[in-house]
N, C-alpha and C positions, 0 to 999 in steps of 0.2 A: 460745151464742156462735157466730158465723159463722166457719167455718175460713178462714184466709187462704190465697189461692192461692200455690203455691210459686213463688219467683222463677225466672224463665226466664233461663237463661244465654244471653248473646248468641252467635250462631253464629260460630265462629272464621272470620275472614276469611283465605282463602288467597290467596297472591299470584297475580295473573293471569299466564297463560302468555305469555311475551314471544316474539314471532315475529321473530327476527332474520333478516337476509338469508341467513345461513349455514344456519339451521334450515329456512327456506323452500326453499332450494336442495336440502337433503338430503331433504325431504319430496317435492319434485318428482322428484328422481332416484330415490327409492325407489318412488314410484308408477309412474314410467316403467318401471323394472325389472320390477315386478309385471305390468304390462300386456304387456310384451314376452315374459316367460316364459309367461304364460297364453296369449298368441297363438301362441307356438311349440308349446305342448302341444296346443292345439286343432287347429292346422294338421297336426301330425303324426298326431293321431287321425283326422282327415278323410282324410289320405293313406293311412293304414293301411286304413280302410274302403274307399276307392276301389280300392286294390290287391287287397284280398280279394274285392271284387265282380268285378273284372276276371278274376281267376284262377278264380273259380267259373264265370263265363261261359265262359271258355276250356275248362274241364273239361266243361261241359255240351255245348259244340259238339263236342268230341272224342268224348265218349260217344255223342252222337247219330249222328255219322258212323260210328263203329264198329258201332253197332247197325244202322244202315241198310245198311252194306256186308255185314254178317253176314246180314241178311234177304234181300238180293239173291242171295247165294251159294246159298241153299237153294232 
């Protein structure tokens, strides 16, 4: 005898997500907040790198000046 295939249970239908104006506004607001926070973090990192680079450049100029004046004295 040929075995009968097991009956397949129908997939449960889940209700579709309803996008009301309130939830759409909340999603847009949340997305905007994420973009603003990420932008602020990235700008602050860029500013920190720029300040670090400028201070290293100033230190290099001061050291070069000190070494040059020390070499002239000898």
